[in-house]
KOLDO-257455 format. One line per 5 residues: number of its first residue (from 1); their letters; for each residue x, y, z of N, C-alpha, C, CB. Coordinates in Angstrom, 1 decimal, m for minus. Last residue first. Glycine has a CB too. Layout:
BEGIN
NUM> a> X/Y/Z/X/Y/Z/X/Y/Z/X/Y/Z | ...
END
This chain:
BEGIN
193> sgmrk> 106.2/101.2/84.3/106.8/100.1/84.6/106.1/99.0/85.3/107.9/100.4/85.3 | 104.6/103.7/84.0/105.6/103.2/82.9/106.3/102.0/83.1/106.6/104.1/82.7 | 103.6/105.3/86.0/105.0/105.2/85.9/105.7/104.9/84.5/105.3/104.3/86.9 | 100.7/104.1/85.7/101.3/105.5/85.4/102.6/106.3/84.9/101.1/106.0/86.4 | 101.3/101.2/86.0/100.8/101.6/85.0/101.3/103.4/85.2/99.1/101.1/85.1
188> rfqsp> 101.9/102.3/89.1/103.2/101.4/88.0/102.6/101.9/86.5/103.1/99.2/88.1 | 99.9/102.8/89.7/100.8/103.8/90.2/102.4/103.4/88.9/101.1/103.3/92.3 | 97.8/100.7/89.4/97.7/102.0/88.9/99.1/102.8/89.0/96.5/102.7/89.6 | 99.3/98.9/91.9/99.1/98.5/90.4/99.1/100.2/89.7/97.4/97.5/90.2 | 99.0/100.6/93.5/100.2/100.5/93.4/100.3/99.8/91.7/100.8/99.6/94.7
183> reyrs> 96.2/103.1/94.2/96.8/101.4/93.8/98.1/101.3/93.5/96.1/100.7/92.5 | 96.4/105.7/95.7/96.3/105.3/94.2/97.2/103.6/94.6/97.3/106.7/92.8 | 95.0/108.2/97.9/95.2/107.2/97.8/95.2/106.4/96.6/94.7/107.0/98.4 | 93.4/110.2/98.4/94.4/110.6/97.4/95.1/109.1/97.2/95.4/111.8/98.0 | 91.4/109.6/100.2/91.2/109.7/98.4/91.8/110.0/97.7/90.5/110.2/97.9
178> gqswv> 93.3/108.8/102.6/91.9/108.7/102.3/92.1/108.6/100.6/90.9/110.0/102.8 | 95.6/108.2/103.3/95.9/109.0/102.6/94.0/109.3/101.8/97.4/108.3/101.6 | 95.4/105.9/105.7/95.4/107.4/106.1/95.2/108.6/105.0/96.6/107.7/106.7 | 95.6/103.6/103.8/94.2/104.0/104.2/93.9/105.4/105.0/93.8/102.9/105.1 | 98.4/102.9/104.2/98.3/103.9/102.8/96.9/104.3/103.5/98.3/103.2/100.8
173> grgqa> 97.7/103.2/108.4/98.7/102.9/106.9/98.5/104.0/105.6/98.2/101.3/106.1 | 94.7/103.0/109.0/95.6/102.7/108.9/96.7/102.6/107.5/95.3/101.8/109.3 | 92.0/103.2/109.2/93.0/104.4/108.8/94.2/104.3/108.7/93.0/105.2/109.5 | 90.5/101.8/110.2/90.8/102.2/111.0/91.3/103.4/110.7/91.2/101.6/111.5 | 88.8/100.8/107.9/87.8/101.2/108.5/88.4/102.0/109.4/87.0/100.1/108.9
168> kaeqe> 91.3/99.6/106.3/90.9/101.0/105.8/89.7/101.5/107.4/89.9/100.8/103.8 | 91.8/97.4/107.9/93.0/98.1/108.2/92.5/99.9/107.4/94.7/97.1/107.4 | 89.2/96.4/107.2/89.8/96.5/108.5/90.6/97.9/108.5/90.9/95.3/108.7 | 89.9/95.2/104.5/88.3/95.9/105.0/88.6/97.0/106.8/86.8/93.8/105.6 | 92.1/93.8/105.1/91.9/95.3/104.2/90.8/96.0/104.8/91.6/95.1/102.6
163> aqifp> 91.1/91.3/106.3/92.0/92.2/107.2/92.2/93.9/106.1/94.0/91.1/107.7 | 89.2/90.7/104.5/88.8/90.9/105.5/89.9/92.2/106.0/88.6/89.6/106.2 | 90.9/89.9/102.3/90.0/91.3/102.0/89.4/91.3/103.7/88.5/91.1/100.5 | 92.1/88.2/103.7/92.9/89.2/102.9/92.3/90.3/103.1/93.1/89.0/101.5 | 90.4/86.1/104.2/91.0/86.6/104.9/91.7/87.4/104.7/91.3/86.1/105.4
158> arypk> 89.2/85.4/101.2/88.5/86.3/102.4/89.2/87.0/103.7/87.5/85.3/103.1 | 92.1/84.2/100.4/90.9/85.4/99.5/90.4/86.3/100.6/89.3/84.4/98.7 | 93.2/81.7/101.2/93.3/83.3/101.3/92.7/84.8/101.2/93.9/83.4/100.8 | 92.3/79.8/100.1/92.0/79.8/100.8/92.2/81.1/101.9/92.2/78.8/100.9 | 91.3/81.1/97.4/90.8/80.4/98.6/92.1/79.9/98.6/89.5/79.5/98.6
153> klyev> 92.9/83.7/95.3/92.3/82.8/95.1/92.3/82.3/97.1/93.2/81.9/93.7 | 94.2/86.7/94.2/93.8/85.9/94.9/92.4/84.5/95.2/93.8/86.8/95.6 | 95.1/88.5/91.9/95.3/87.5/92.0/95.0/86.4/93.3/96.3/87.6/91.6 | 93.1/90.7/92.2/93.3/90.6/90.9/93.5/89.1/91.6/94.4/91.7/89.9 | 92.9/91.6/95.1/92.2/91.1/94.7/92.5/90.3/93.1/91.5/91.9/94.9
148> yaeam> 95.6/92.0/97.1/95.8/92.0/95.6/95.0/91.3/94.9/97.0/91.5/95.1 | 95.1/94.1/99.7/94.9/92.8/99.5/94.9/92.9/97.5/93.3/92.4/100.4 | 98.1/96.4/100.1/96.6/95.7/99.7/96.9/94.8/99.5/95.7/96.0/98.7 | 100.0/96.9/102.5/100.0/96.7/101.4/98.6/96.3/101.1/101.0/95.8/101.1 | 100.1/98.7/105.2/101.3/98.5/105.2/101.4/98.0/103.1/101.5/97.1/106.7
143> gaaim> 97.9/98.0/107.0/97.7/99.5/106.2/99.1/99.3/105.7/97.4/101.2/107.3 | 98.0/96.1/108.5/98.7/97.1/109.3/98.8/98.3/108.5/100.2/96.6/109.8 | 96.9/94.1/107.4/96.5/94.1/108.6/96.7/95.4/109.0/97.1/93.1/109.4 | 98.8/93.3/105.6/97.7/94.0/105.0/96.8/94.7/105.9/97.0/93.1/104.4 | 100.9/92.4/106.8/101.2/93.4/105.7/100.0/94.0/106.0/101.3/92.8/104.1
138> eqnvn> 99.9/90.0/107.8/99.9/91.0/108.6/100.6/92.3/107.9/100.5/90.6/110.0 | 99.7/88.6/105.5/98.2/89.3/106.0/98.6/90.2/107.0/96.9/88.1/106.6 | 102.4/87.9/105.3/101.4/88.8/103.8/100.1/89.5/104.3/100.7/87.5/102.5 | 102.5/86.7/107.6/103.2/88.0/107.3/102.4/88.2/106.2/104.8/87.9/106.9 | 101.0/84.9/109.5/100.7/85.0/108.1/101.5/86.4/107.9/99.0/84.9/107.7
133> realw> 102.2/82.6/112.3/102.3/83.9/111.6/102.0/84.5/110.4/103.2/84.1/111.5 | 103.3/80.9/113.5/102.1/80.4/113.0/102.0/81.9/111.9/100.7/80.0/114.3 | 106.6/81.6/112.5/105.7/80.6/113.8/104.5/80.4/113.0/105.2/81.5/115.5 | 106.1/83.3/110.1/107.2/83.5/111.0/106.1/82.8/112.3/108.0/85.5/111.1 | 105.4/82.6/106.9/105.0/82.4/107.4/106.2/82.4/108.7/104.4/81.7/106.8
128> liavm> 104.5/84.1/103.3/105.8/83.8/104.6/105.2/83.4/105.6/106.7/85.0/105.1 | 103.4/82.7/100.5/103.3/83.4/101.5/104.6/82.9/102.3/101.8/83.3/102.1 | 104.7/83.7/97.2/104.6/82.6/98.4/104.0/83.6/99.8/106.3/81.7/98.8 | 106.0/83.1/94.0/105.4/83.6/94.9/104.6/82.4/95.8/104.6/84.6/94.3 | 109.5/83.1/93.5/108.7/82.4/94.0/107.8/83.1/94.5/109.3/81.7/94.7
123> rryrd> 110.5/84.7/90.0/110.5/84.6/91.6/109.2/84.0/92.1/110.7/86.2/92.3 | 110.2/84.9/87.4/110.8/83.5/88.0/111.1/83.9/89.1/111.8/82.8/87.4 | 108.5/87.3/86.5/110.1/87.4/86.2/110.5/86.4/87.1/110.9/89.0/86.7 | 106.4/85.7/86.3/106.8/85.8/85.0/108.2/86.5/85.3/105.8/86.7/83.9 | 106.5/83.2/88.9/105.6/84.7/88.3/106.5/85.0/87.2/105.5/86.2/89.5
118> idrie> 105.1/80.1/90.7/106.2/81.2/89.9/106.0/82.4/88.7/107.1/80.3/89.2 | 103.4/79.8/93.3/103.5/80.4/91.9/104.4/80.6/91.6/103.0/81.4/91.6 | 103.2/79.3/95.9/102.3/79.7/95.5/102.1/79.1/94.4/102.2/80.9/95.5 | 105.2/78.2/99.2/105.2/78.6/97.2/104.4/78.4/96.8/105.9/78.0/96.0 | 106.0/79.4/101.8/104.8/78.4/101.2/105.0/79.0/99.6/102.9/78.7/101.9
113> vrvsr> 108.8/79.5/103.7/107.8/79.6/102.4/107.5/79.1/102.1/107.8/79.9/101.6 | 109.1/79.8/107.0/108.5/79.1/106.1/108.0/79.4/105.0/107.8/78.7/106.6 | 111.7/81.6/108.0/110.7/81.9/107.8/110.2/80.7/107.0/110.8/83.1/107.3 | 114.2/83.4/110.2/114.3/82.1/110.0/112.7/81.8/109.2/114.6/81.2/111.6 | 115.5/86.6/109.7/114.8/85.6/110.6/114.6/84.6/110.0/113.7/86.0/111.1
108> qsils> 116.3/89.0/108.1/117.5/87.9/109.2/116.7/87.0/109.9/118.5/88.8/110.6 | 113.5/90.3/108.8/114.7/90.6/107.9/115.7/89.6/108.9/115.1/92.5/107.6 | 110.7/90.8/109.6/111.3/89.0/109.3/112.9/89.7/109.1/110.5/87.8/107.3 | 109.8/93.3/110.9/108.5/91.8/110.7/109.5/90.5/110.6/107.2/91.9/108.7 | 111.0/95.3/109.5/111.1/94.6/111.2/110.2/93.4/111.5/110.5/95.8/112.3
103> alydk> 110.3/94.3/107.5/111.6/94.5/107.8/111.8/94.3/109.0/112.0/95.7/107.4 | 108.3/95.7/106.6/108.5/94.2/106.3/109.6/93.9/106.8/108.4/93.8/104.8 | 108.5/98.5/107.6/107.6/97.5/108.5/107.8/96.1/107.8/105.9/97.8/108.6 | 110.2/98.9/105.5/110.5/99.4/106.8/109.7/98.1/107.6/109.9/101.1/107.1 | 108.4/99.2/103.4/109.7/98.4/103.2/110.0/97.9/104.4/110.9/99.1/102.6
98> sangf> 106.4/101.0/104.1/105.7/99.1/104.0/107.7/98.7/103.7/103.9/98.6/101.9 | 108.0/103.4/104.2/107.0/102.7/105.4/107.1/101.0/105.3/105.2/103.3/105.3 | 108.6/103.2/101.5/109.7/102.9/102.2/109.1/102.6/103.8/110.9/104.0/102.0 | 105.7/103.9/100.5/106.3/103.2/100.1/107.6/102.4/100.9/106.4/103.8/99.2 | 104.2/105.9/101.3/104.1/104.7/102.2/105.3/103.5/101.5/102.3/104.0/102.1
93> pegpk> 103.5/107.5/97.9/103.8/107.3/99.6/103.4/106.1/100.4/103.0/108.4/100.3 | 106.2/105.9/95.9/104.8/106.0/96.1/104.7/106.7/97.7/104.0/104.3/95.8 | 109.0/107.1/94.4/108.3/106.2/95.1/106.9/106.7/95.5/109.1/105.7/96.4 | 110.2/108.2/90.7/109.8/108.2/92.4/109.0/107.3/92.7/109.1/109.3/93.0 | 112.9/106.6/89.1/111.4/106.8/89.2/111.5/106.9/90.5/110.3/105.7/88.6
88> ngkqt> 115.7/107.0/88.8/115.3/108.1/88.5/113.0/108.2/88.8/116.1/108.1/86.8 | 115.8/103.6/91.2/116.3/104.8/90.1/116.2/106.4/90.1/115.5/104.7/89.0 | 112.6/104.0/92.9/113.7/102.8/92.1/114.6/103.9/90.9/112.5/101.0/91.0 | 111.5/104.3/95.6/111.9/104.9/94.8/112.8/103.8/93.7/112.5/106.1/95.6 | 108.8/101.6/96.0/109.8/102.7/96.7/110.2/102.7/95.5/110.9/102.4/97.8
83> epadi> 105.1/101.5/95.8/106.2/101.2/95.5/107.4/102.0/96.1/106.2/101.2/94.2 | 102.6/99.7/98.1/103.3/101.0/97.4/104.8/100.8/97.0/103.3/102.3/98.6 | 102.3/96.0/97.5/102.5/97.5/98.2/102.6/98.2/98.3/102.7/98.0/98.4 | 99.6/94.0/97.7/100.3/94.9/96.6/101.0/95.9/97.3/99.5/95.4/95.5 | 99.4/90.4/97.8/99.9/91.6/98.5/100.2/92.5/97.1/101.5/91.2/99.6
78> gylrv> 99.6/87.7/96.9/98.1/88.0/97.3/98.4/89.4/98.0/97.4/86.8/98.5 | 102.8/86.3/98.2/101.4/86.2/97.5/100.6/87.1/98.0/100.7/84.9/97.7 | 105.9/88.4/97.5/104.7/88.0/98.5/103.2/87.9/98.1/104.6/88.9/99.8 | 108.1/86.5/95.7/107.0/88.2/96.1/106.3/87.6/96.5/106.2/89.4/94.9 | 111.5/86.3/96.3/110.1/85.8/96.9/109.6/86.9/96.6/109.9/85.3/98.3
73> klktg> 114.1/84.6/95.0/113.7/86.0/95.1/112.3/85.8/95.5/113.9/86.9/93.6 | 116.7/82.4/96.8/115.8/82.8/96.5/115.2/84.0/96.5/115.4/82.1/96.7 | 119.5/80.4/96.9/119.2/81.8/96.7/117.5/81.9/96.3/120.2/82.5/95.4 | 120.5/77.6/99.1/120.2/78.1/97.7/119.0/79.5/97.9/119.3/76.5/96.5 | 121.8/76.2/101.0/122.5/77.9/100.1/121.6/78.0/99.1/124.4/78.0/99.2
68> eptia> 119.9/74.8/102.6/121.4/74.3/101.5/121.8/75.1/100.7/121.4/73.2/100.4 | 118.6/76.4/103.9/119.8/75.8/104.7/120.9/75.0/103.8/119.2/74.8/105.8 | 118.0/79.3/101.5/117.4/77.9/102.5/118.8/77.6/103.2/116.6/76.2/101.3 | 117.6/82.8/101.8/118.6/81.6/101.6/118.0/80.4/102.5/120.3/81.9/102.0 | 116.1/85.4/100.0/116.1/84.9/101.5/117.1/83.2/100.6/113.8/84.6/102.5
63> qvtdg> 114.3/89.0/99.5/115.1/87.6/99.3/116.0/86.8/100.3/116.1/87.8/98.2 | 111.0/90.2/98.8/112.3/89.6/99.8/113.3/88.8/98.6/111.7/88.1/101.3 | 108.7/92.1/98.2/109.5/91.5/97.5/110.4/91.2/98.9/110.1/92.4/96.1 | 106.6/94.2/99.1/106.1/92.7/98.3/107.2/91.5/98.3/105.7/92.9/96.6 | 107.9/96.2/99.8/106.9/95.9/100.6/106.2/94.8/100.4/106.1/96.9/100.7
58> dsikt> 111.2/95.6/99.1/110.6/96.7/98.9/109.4/95.8/100.0/110.3/97.3/97.1 | 113.4/93.5/99.5/113.5/94.7/98.1/112.4/95.7/98.4/113.1/93.9/96.4 | 115.4/92.8/102.3/113.8/93.2/102.0/114.2/94.0/100.3/112.9/94.5/103.6 | 117.7/89.8/102.3/117.4/91.8/102.0/115.7/91.6/101.9/118.3/92.7/99.8 | 116.9/87.4/103.8/119.0/88.0/103.7/118.9/89.6/103.0/120.5/86.5/102.0
53> itatv> 115.9/85.1/105.7/115.4/86.3/104.7/116.4/87.3/105.3/113.7/86.9/104.9 | 116.2/81.8/105.7/116.6/82.7/106.3/116.7/84.2/105.6/117.7/82.3/106.6 | 113.5/79.3/104.9/114.8/80.1/104.8/114.7/81.4/105.7/115.1/80.3/103.3 | 112.0/76.3/104.1/112.8/77.1/105.2/113.7/77.8/105.3/113.2/76.8/105.8 | 109.6/75.6/102.0/110.8/75.7/102.3/111.1/76.5/104.0/111.4/76.5/101.0
48> tripa> 106.8/73.7/100.5/107.4/74.7/101.4/108.2/74.8/102.0/107.0/75.0/102.1 | 105.6/73.9/97.0/106.1/73.8/97.8/106.1/74.4/99.0/106.7/73.7/97.4 | 102.6/74.5/96.1/104.0/73.9/94.8/104.6/73.2/95.9/105.4/75.2/93.7 | 100.1/74.4/98.4/101.6/75.0/97.9/102.1/74.4/97.1/102.6/75.3/98.8 | 96.4/73.9/96.6/97.8/73.6/97.0/98.9/74.2/97.0/98.1/72.8/96.6
43> ahlav> 94.9/75.2/95.1/94.5/75.6/96.2/95.8/75.1/96.7/93.1/75.2/96.8 | 95.9/73.4/92.3/96.2/74.5/92.4/96.3/75.3/93.7/95.7/74.8/91.8 | 94.4/70.4/93.2/95.7/70.5/93.4/96.3/72.5/93.6/96.4/69.5/92.1 | 92.3/71.2/91.6/92.5/70.5/93.2/93.6/71.1/93.7/92.8/68.8/93.5 | 92.8/71.2/88.9/92.5/72.5/89.7/92.6/72.7/91.3/91.2/72.9/89.5
38> aglva> 94.0/68.5/88.9/95.2/69.9/88.7/94.2/71.2/89.4/95.7/70.4/86.5 | 91.2/67.3/89.1/92.5/67.3/89.9/93.6/68.4/90.0/93.2/66.3/89.3 | 90.2/68.3/86.6/89.6/68.8/88.3/90.8/68.0/89.2/87.6/68.0/88.8 | 91.6/67.3/84.9/91.6/68.3/84.8/91.0/68.6/86.9/90.7/68.7/83.1 | 91.4/64.2/85.5/92.9/64.7/85.6/92.5/66.5/85.4/94.1/64.0/84.1
33> maali> 88.3/64.0/85.2/89.1/64.0/86.1/90.4/64.8/86.6/89.4/63.1/85.9 | 88.1/64.8/82.4/87.8/64.9/83.5/88.0/65.7/84.3/88.1/64.2/83.9 | 89.9/62.2/81.6/90.3/63.3/81.1/89.7/64.6/81.7/90.2/63.2/79.8 | 88.3/60.0/82.2/89.4/60.1/83.2/90.1/61.5/82.6/90.6/58.6/83.3 | 86.0/60.8/80.7/85.8/60.9/82.3/87.2/60.6/83.0/84.6/59.8/82.8
28> wllpk> 86.9/60.0/77.9/86.5/61.7/78.7/86.3/61.7/80.2/84.8/62.3/78.1 | 87.1/57.6/78.7/88.6/58.4/78.4/88.3/60.2/78.6/89.2/58.0/76.4 | 84.9/56.9/78.7/85.5/56.3/79.3/87.4/57.4/79.7/85.3/55.0/78.5 | 83.6/56.8/76.1/83.3/57.9/77.1/84.3/57.9/78.5/81.6/57.6/77.5 | 85.6/55.4/74.5/85.9/56.4/74.3/85.1/57.8/75.1/85.8/56.3/73.1
23> rvkim> 85.3/52.6/75.0/86.0/53.2/75.9/86.1/54.6/75.8/87.1/52.8/75.7 | 83.1/52.0/73.5/82.8/51.5/75.0/83.9/52.8/75.3/83.2/49.4/75.6 | 84.7/52.0/70.9/83.1/52.7/71.2/82.7/53.1/72.6/82.0/51.7/70.9 | 86.1/50.2/71.4/86.8/51.8/71.2/85.5/52.8/72.0/87.0/52.2/68.9 | 84.8/48.0/71.3/85.5/48.2/72.5/86.3/49.7/72.2/86.5/46.8/72.8
18> kiakg> 83.9/48.6/69.1/82.8/48.8/70.0/83.6/48.7/70.8/81.5/48.0/70.2 | 86.1/47.9/67.0/85.5/48.9/67.1/84.5/49.4/68.0/85.2/48.8/66.4 | 86.3/45.3/68.0/87.6/46.3/68.2/86.3/47.5/67.8/89.3/46.1/66.9 | 84.7/43.6/66.3/84.6/43.5/68.2/85.6/44.8/68.8/85.5/41.7/68.9 | 85.1/44.2/63.8/83.9/44.6/64.6/83.8/45.0/66.2/83.1/43.7/64.5
13> slght> 87.9/45.1/63.1/87.4/44.2/63.3/86.1/44.6/64.1/88.4/43.4/63.8 | 90.3/47.5/61.4/89.3/46.7/62.3/88.4/46.3/62.2/88.9/47.0/63.1 | 91.5/48.3/59.3/91.4/47.1/58.9/91.1/46.7/60.8/92.9/46.4/57.8 | 91.3/51.2/58.8/92.2/50.7/59.7/92.8/49.4/60.4/91.9/51.2/60.4 | 89.9/51.4/56.8/91.1/52.5/56.6/91.9/52.0/57.9/90.7/54.5/56.5
8> eqlhp> 87.3/49.3/57.5/88.3/49.3/55.4/90.0/50.6/55.8/86.4/50.8/53.2 | 86.8/49.8/59.7/87.1/48.4/59.0/88.0/48.5/58.2/86.2/47.9/58.3 | 86.2/52.4/59.8/87.3/52.4/60.6/87.7/51.1/59.8/87.1/52.5/62.3 | 84.3/52.6/58.0/85.0/53.1/57.7/86.2/53.0/58.6/84.4/54.1/57.6 | 82.3/51.3/59.2/82.5/50.1/57.6/83.9/50.9/57.3/81.0/50.3/55.7
3> dge> 81.6/50.3/62.1/81.9/51.4/61.3/82.8/51.1/59.8/82.6/52.4/62.2 | 79.8/47.2/63.2/81.0/48.3/63.7/80.6/49.4/61.9/83.4/47.1/63.9 | 78.7/45.0/60.6/78.6/45.0/62.3/79.9/46.3/62.2/79.1/43.1/63.3
END
């Protein structure tokens, strides 16, 4: 009765071997549930905090401070804004306009920071909420940033893409350049940054 190899090498009885064989599928089911649970949680924010915007670095990156004094560097989730000049590297058309537009929305204002991820530069990747206004989506709708489709997930993917399509159709912001428009990701690659 049972597996002679398990009995011999591990000293297990036939009854113990049967219990292992019965529990093995259960362990697979539990492991699968854990993986699916982790995927489901990915749609939810890691954490949401309130912070005051202290600096606008460019059209998709800001610095903020929480009421407890924690300093945050935040990359706006799901958008890619035109690059601003950095040192000797030139900026893109609309780089400064994008930065200024973001500043007009949130500079020195209190926002909800819905942290979705941490990027390789250790920035919080987040949705910024000004009351019930999704600042990230407003940047796209104004044509001051594009939907960063390579990184967009539900529930923001569809509304961000829709906002971009409307901004394109109306020739707002970066979309007024027509065929001269270069994606920020392509610009960074071309500039070697």
